[in-house]
VEXKOLLUM-113853 format. One record per residue: y, z, x of N, C-alpha, C in turn; residue in one letter. Coordinates in steps of 0.1 Angstrom, whole numbers, plus 5000, padded with zeros to 4 digits. Atoms other than C-alpha are relative to their C-alpha. Layout:
YZXYZXYZXa ...
This chain:
500849994987314173950985499349875003x 500750134997312373610981501049915008x 499050084993315673450992500150035015x 500049954986315573661023498949945009x 501150054993312173541033500149855002x 499850144998313273181029501049965011x 499150034990315973211055499350005014x 500650014987314973091090500450115009x 499549894991317173351107499250134998x 500849875002315073631092498750005008x 501250004992312073511111500249995015x 499750024986313873471144499550125008x 500549894992313073831157498450005001x 501450005000309373781148499449915011x 500550094990308673471168500550025014x 499449984987311073561196499350125008x 500749894994309473901203498549975003x 501450044998305973761199499949915013x 500050094988306773491225500350095013x 499749914989308273761248498850085004x 501249924997305073971246498949915006x 501050094994302973661254500449985015x 499650014986305073611285499750125009x 500349874993304573981294498650005004x 501550004997300773931293499849915013x 500250094988301073641319500750065012x 499349944989303373851340499350115006x 500549874995301574181342498549995002x 501450004998297874091339499549965014x 500450044987297673911372500150115011x 499949894991298574241389498750065002x 501349945000295174381380498949905004x 501050104998293374061385499949955015x 499950074987294573931419500150095012x 499849914988294474231442499349955012x 500850044989291674101464500449865005x 499650134996293273761466501250005009x 498749994992296373891485499850095011x 500249914989294774101512500549955013x 499650054988296073871538501450055004x 498749944997299474051536499950155003x 500249864998297974401541500250025015x 499749984985299474521575499250105006x 500849904993296974681598500249975015x 499850004986297174751635498750025008x 501249984991294574721663500650025014x 499549974987295174871697498850005010x 501250014991292774781726500550065014x 499749944987293275031755498850015009x 501249994993289674981767500249935014x 499950064986289474911805498849915002x 501250094999286074741800500249884991x 500050125008285074431781499550014986x 500649985013283474581750501250004990x 498950005009286874641734500549864997x 499650145003287774271738499149934990x 500950065010284674191718500450034986x 499549975014286074371688501249924996x 498950095002289274181691499649864996x 500550145002287473851693499349994986x 500750005013285373951663501149994988x 498950005010288574021643500649864999x 499450135000290073691653499149894994x 500950105005286973481645499750024985x 500449985013285973641613501150034990x 498849985009289273761598500949885000x 499250124999291473481611501250004991x 498849995008294373601591499849974985x 500250035014292673521558499750124991x 500449885008291673871548501150115002x 499049904997294174101565501049965010x 498950034990297374091585499950095012x 500249914988296374231619501249985009x 499049994990299074331643499450065012x 500549954987298174391680501150085007x 499149924993300074681695499550035014x 500449984986300074761732499450145002x 500449874997299475131730499850084987x 500249915011298375411707501350064995x 498749945003301875561709500849904991x 499350095008303375241696499549994986x 500750005013300875231667500450124992x 499649875007301675591659501549994995x 498650015004305475511658500149904988x 500050105011304875201636499650064986x 500549935012302875411611501050104995x 499049915005305475681610501349944995x 498950075005308075421603499649914988x 500550065012305975291574499949845002x 500150144997305374951591498549954998x 501450045002301574951586499350104992x 500849915008298875101564499150095009x 500949934991296675211594499849925012x 500250064987295575141629498650035005x 501349984993292275101648500350015015x 499749974986292475251683498749995008x 501150014991289975141709500450075013x 499549924989290275411736499649945014x 500250064987290375341773498650025006x 501449984995286875481780498949954991x 501050055011285175291751498849945007x 501150074993283075061774499250105008x 500749904992282275351797499150094992x 500849915009281075571768498849924995x 501150075005278875291755498949985011x 500950014989277375241790499250135002x 500749874999276475611790499050024989x 501050005011274875581756498849915003x 501150094996272875291769499050065010x 500849934990271675481799499250124995x 500749895006270775781778498849954992x 501150055008268575581755498949945008x 501050074991266875381783499250115008x 500649904992266175691804499350104992x 500649895008265075911775500650135001x 499349884999267676171782500550034986x 499549965014269076371752501450075002x 498849935001272176551741501349925005x 498850084997274576261747500849984988x 499150025011277576181725500249854998x 499650155002278375841709501449985005x 498750044996281375651719501050014988x 499149975010284575711699500949884997x 499050095005286775471678500950084991x 499049915007289975631664500749914989x 499350065011291475541630501250084996x 498849935004295075631622500449954986x 499750035014295975641585501450044996x 498749985005299375621568499850064986x 500449945013298675871539501250004991x 498850005008302275841526500249874992x 499850135006301875481515499549994986x 500650005013300075571483498549995000x 501549995001296475621472499349875002x 500750134999295575261467500149935013x 499850064987297075131499499250085011x 500749924990295675421519498549984999x 501450025001292175361505499649865006x 500250134994292474991514499950005015x 500049994985293375071550498850085005x 501149924996290775341553498649924999x 501350075002287875131539499949885010x 500150124991288874821560499850055014x 500249964986289175011593498750065002x 501449954999285975201586499049895001x 501050124999284174871580500049945013x 499950074987285474721612499350095011x 500649914990284375031632498550014998x 501449995003280975051615499349875004x 500650134996280374681621499849995015x 500250004985280974731658498950095004x 501149904997278575031658498749944997x 501350075004275874831640499649895010x 500250114990276274541664499450065013x 500549934988275774771694498650064998x 501349945004272874951677498949895000x 501050115001271174621671499649955014x 500250054987271574511707499150105008x 500849894993270174851720498549994995x 501350015006267174821696499249885006x 500650124995266374471708499650025015x 500349974986266474581744498950095002x 501149905000264274881738498649934996x 501250075005261774651719499549915011x 500450094989261674401747499350075011x 500549924989260974671772498850094996x 501149925006258374831749500250155001x 499649864999260175161750500250074986x 499849925012260275431723501250105003x 498949914999263275641716499650144996x 500349865003262976021717500650034986x 499549965013263376181682501550055000x 498749945000266476361694501149895002x 499150114998268076021702500049904988x 500150095011267275851669501449984993x 498750015006270675931654501049935009x 499150074990272375811686499849855000x 500350145000270575481684500549934988x 499450055012271575431648501549995000x 498549995000275175531654500550025014x 499549984986276175471690501550015000x 498649985000279775471679500450094988x 499549925011281475741658501549984998x 498650035004284675701639500750134998x 499249885002287375971641501349954993x 498850045007290075941614501050115001x 498949914999293476101616501149964991x 498850025007296376131592501250025008x 498950004990299476041612501150104995x 498949925005301976211589499850154999x 500449865002300076531585500650074988x 499449955012301276581550499150104993x 500849905008300176871528499149934990x 501050065010297376821503500749964987x 499450035013299676821473501049885000x 499350125000300776461473500149934987x 500150075013299976371437499549865002x 500650134996297876091453501149905004x 499050094995301075951468500849934989x 499350075011302475861433501350064997x 498849945003305476091433501249915001x 498950105000307975821445500049914988x 500050105012306775581418500450074987x 499749935012307075841391501650034999x 498549985000310675931402500849884998x 499350135003311675571403499849954986x 500350035014310075511369501050074991x 499149925008312075791354501549965002x 498750044998315275671370500349874993x 499950125007314775321356500150014985x 500049985015313975431321501350084996x 498749935003316975671322501149914999x 498950095000319275391330500049914987x 500150095012317975161302500350084987x 499849925012317775431275501550054999x 498649954999321175581286501049894996x 499050105003322975251284500049964985x 500150045014321775181249500350124990x 499849885009321775531233501450055000x 498649954999325175641247500949904993x 499250105007326675311234499950024985x 500149985015325275361199500650124995x 499449885005326275721195501550015002x 498550004999329775671209500749924990x 499450085010330375391185500050084986x 500149925012329275631157501150105000x 499049904999331575901170501449944999x 498750075001334475651173500349964985x 499850025014333875571136500650124993x 499549885005334475931128501550025004x 498649994995337675931149500949904993x 499250105007338775611131500550054986x 499749945013338675791098501150105001x 498949904997340876061113501349945005x 498850074995343375801125500250015015x 499849994985342675851162498949925007x 501150074995340075581170500449955015x 499950054986339575471207499949855000x 500150154999340075111218498749975007x 501350044995337174911231499950035015x 500149964985338174971268499850155001x 500149864999338475341262498550044996x 501449975003334975341246499149975012x 500850044988333475161276500250105011x 499749904989335175401300499350134997x 500749885004333775691280498549995002x 501550024997330275541282499650015014x 500249984986330475521319500050145005x 499949864997331575881322498850084995x 501149935006328876001298498749965008x 501250044993326275791317499950075014x 500149934988327175951350499650154998x 500449865003326876301334498550004997x 501450015004323476191320499149995013x 500850024988322176071354500050125009x 499949874993323376391370499050104995x 500949915007321476601345498549975002x 501450054999318276391347499650025015x 500449984986318376411385499750145003x 500349864998318476791384498750034994x 501349975007315576801359498849945008x 501050064992313576561381499650105012x 500249914989313976801411499350124995x 500749885005312977101390498649984996x 501450035004309876931376499149975012x 500850054989308676761408499750115010x 500149914989309377031433499950154996x 500149875004309877341413498750044992x 501249975008306977321388498849955006x 501350064994304477091405499950025015x 500149964986305377191440499649885009x 500350124992305176831454500550015014x 499649994985305276791492501249915002x 498850084997308476671507500450035015x 499749984986309476621543501550015003x 498649994999313276601537500650124992x 499349905008315776851523500149964985x 500050035015315676881485501449954996x 498650055004319476831483500249865004x 499950144996319176501502499249924990x 500850075010316476391478500749994986x 499349995013318576501448501249905000x 498950105000321576291460499549864999x 500550145001319475981465499549974986x 500550025013317876031431501249984990x 498850025008321276071415500749875002x 499450134997322575761432499149894994x 500950105006319475571421500149994985x 499850005015319775681385501349944995x 498650055004323475601383500049855002x 500050154998322875251398499249934989x 500850065011320175171372500850004987x 499249995013322475291344501149895001x 498950104999325375071357499449864999x 500650135001322974771360499749974985x 500350035014321774801324501250004992x 498750005008325274871311500749875002x 499450134998326474551328499349894992x 500850105008323674351312500450014985x 499649985014324674501278501449954997x 498650055002328374421283500049844999x 500050155000327574051291499349944988x 500950065010324873991265500150074986x 499949945013325774231237498750044994x 501249975007323074261211498749945006x 501150064993320874031232499650085013x 500349934987320974271261498750075001x 501249935000317974471250498849915003x 501150094997315774161252499949975015x 500050024986316774121288499650135008x 500349884994316674491297498550045001x 501449975001313074531286499249945011x 500850074989311474271309500550045014x 499449964986313874361338499550145004x 500549864997312774731335498650005004x 501450004997309074661334499649915012x 500350084988309174381360500350085012x 499649924989310974621383499050115003x 501049904998308374891377498849955006x 501250064995305374671383500249945014x 499850074987306974501413500650105010x 499449904991308174831429499150035012x 500949954989305074881451499750144999x 500449865002304675231438498650024995x 501349995006301575191417499049915008x 500850094993300174891436500749955012x 499450044988300874791472500649864999x 499350135001303374501475499249895006x 500850104993300974321498498949944991x 501150055008298374291471500549944987x 499550065012300674171443500149855000x 499850155001300973811431501449965005x 498850054994303773601446501250034992x 498849985009306073621416500550145000x 499649865000306074001417500650045013x 499449974987306774011454501349945001x 498750065000309673781448501050094993x 499249915008311074011421500250135007x 499949874993310474311444501250005009x 498950014991313174181467501349994992x 498950025008315574111438500450124993x 499849895008315274411416500150135008x 499749884992316474761427498950105000x 501049895001313374961416499250015012x 500850004988311374861447500750095011x 499349934990314175001469500150154997x 500049855004314275331449498750065005x 501349954995310575371456499950025015x 500050004985310975291493500950125005x 499149894996313875531496499550144998x 500649875003312175821479498850035008x 501249984992308975761498500450045014x 499549964987310875771531500550145001x 499549865000312476101521498950104998x 501149905002309276261509499050015011x 501150004991306876151535500349965015x 499750054987308676001565501250065006x 498949934995311276261573501449944998x 498750065003314076051558500449905011x 499650094989313975801587500549874994x 499550125005316075491581499149885002x 500950114997313475271598498850004991x 501149995008310875391573500349944986x 499650065013312675211544501250054994x 498849945006315575441536501249925003x 498950074997318075231554500249874992x 500050125009317274911535500250044986x 499849965013317075101503501550044997x 498649965002320575251507500949875000x 499250135000321974901515499949934987x 500250085013320374731485500650074988x 499549935011321275001461501550015000x 498550004999324875021474500649874995x 499550135004325274651468500049994984x 500150005014323974691432501150094994x 499149905006326175001426501549945001x 498750054999329374841439500349884991x 499950125009328874501421500150044985x 500049975015328074651387501250084996x 498849925004330774911388501349925001x 498850094999333374651399500049914987x 500050085012332274421370500450084988x 499649925012332574701345501550045000x 498549974999336074801358500849884997x 499250125004337274441356499949974985x 500150025014335874411321500950094992x 499149905006337674731311501549965001x 498750044998340874601326500449884991x 499750125008340674261309500050034985x 500049975014339774411276501350074996x 498849935003342774641278501249915000x 498950105000345174361287500049914988x 500250095012343774141259500550084988x 499649925012344374431234501550015000x 498549984999347974481246500649864996x 499550135003348574101243499949984985x 500150015015347274101207501050084993x 499049925006349474391198501449955001x 498750064998352574231213500249884991x 499950125008351873901195500150044985x 499949955014351374091162501450054997x 498649955002354674271166501049894999x 499150125001356473941172500049944986x 500250075013355073791140500650094989x 499549915011355974101119501550005001x 498550004999359574091133500549884994x 499550125006359973731123499950004985x 500249995015358573791088501050094994x 499049915006360974081082501349935000x 498750074999363873881094500249894989x 500050105010362973601070500250064986x 499949945014362573831040501350064997x 498749935002365874021045501049935009x 499050074992368373771059501350085000x 498749934999371673921071501149915002x 498750084998375073761066501150094999x 498949915000378273931074500949984988x 499250025012380773991045501149895002x 499050115000382973691037501450054998x 498649965002386773691034500250044985x 499949975014386473690996499550144997x 500549875002384274000997500950115005x 499049904995386774181019501250024991x 498950005009389574080996499850084987x 500349935013387874240966500250155002x 499749864998388474580982501450044994x 498649975005392174550972500149964985x 499850045014391774360939499050064991x 501049945009388674550926499149904994x 500950105006386874220919498849995009x 501350034993383274130928499550125007x 500549874994382374490934498549995003x 501550014998378674420930499649915012x 500350094989378774130955500250075014x 499749934987380374350982499050115003x 501049904998377974630976498749945006x 501250074995375074380982500249965015x 499850044986376774261014499950135010x 500149884992377174621027498650055001x 501449964999373574691018499249925010x 500750094990372474391037500450035014x 499549964987374574501066499250135005x 500749884997372974851065498549985004x 501450034997369474701066499949915012x 500050084989370374481095499650075013x 500349934988369574551131501250075006x 498949924993371574781154501049905007x 499150094993372874481173501049934990x 499250065010374274331141501150094996x 499049895004375974661132501150015011x 499049994989377674671166500949895000x 499250125000378974321162501250024990x 498949985010381074431132500950125004x 499149904996384174631138499850134993x 500349875006383475001133501150044990x 498949965009386875071117500049924987x 500150095012386474771094498950044991x 501149955008383174901083500350124992x 499649875007384475251075501049984989x 498950035010387575111057499449944988x 500650065011385374901036499350104991x 500749905008383275191025501050094992x 499049925007386375401017500749934988x 499450085011387975130996499149984989x 501050025011384775080977499950124992x 500149875008384575450968501350024992x 498749985007388375450958500049924988x 500150085011387875160935499150054989x 501049945010384875330919500650114992x 499349895007386975630911501149954990x 
């Protein structure tokens, strides 16, 4: 055992895995650290339909104070356009300034100055995309609420200064109106049921699909090799190409079964909300699971025993860069880069579109199908080519071995046709042993050599040999 500890190769897994885990710390920890540093990519919409000038003041405030450093504001022309963008998952939320916003504030002003009561505050509407996930939805809601409340406080401050300058007091019934001259009305655009699992269902389904692919590629390979060892003892072992073909078939069966169990658990037991047909969701889940299996199987084929070291970070990088647990806009740059490369992000987007956005292609399903199809076709084609090349290489090796064996046999048992003296011994009875050896050599020769000898001569030789023996 001491000799084992002295070998440098024995320590290789120790330092390699340790180094890999250190890299994982640098990769994953920034996700939790840098969320607030990447808010400039959070997509929010503002719509100013106000026919007066007060709505423009809100826009100017956003331009001056936000200036693209905190959030990514998009200006839509109408509430309808903002509604469509949210339904297509293009934004986290929208702030709508209605057409009568300035008029409503003028009415509030007149009410407070005149001492009238029972007036209502002006409205600002917030549209929320509740299907984007709990974290992103909270970011949008808090941000839009802050903008609306800031506008309300600004107007309230102006009204208080005006009343103070005029030496007027506000009626007790108007105290609340003075403090909150603007009220915020929030609305969930998708109108999804309550049971959303905080919007994490797409992430969980993508997570299971990815883990299924990684575990399936490794475990099926290991157990089929063991089974092939049993077949080898029975004399019916499979070739390498046949084993790989069997792994792909078993992998597809595995992903089919897992996809069924996912549907039973998510929709049957937990009753998660879904806007699309369950069969459509099942087909997409099955397609996603199979694609992940083929991806990890391709990695294993190329890297062999080293494949697991690559599968592990690929799997977890895909999970953390998927945008399922944390919004893509809040992730560090390296994770957003990998989100475009790895397929897990597209699985999340596709399932999210099916669950919450009626399966619309514009909501992310179209891009997800395109990206996953590219992965599916490429990995399957690579595996088919590898199977074909392995099979051809095996046949070439067998043919080469056969040629070598044939040459060796020919050298060990050379064939020479009977000489004239050997044939003459049939009549004289001499050199009987030599002739028998010649006939034996002829019998052991190839069919082509036998045909070259006259059939009648061969039979006559055997008859004469038996006659002399008698």
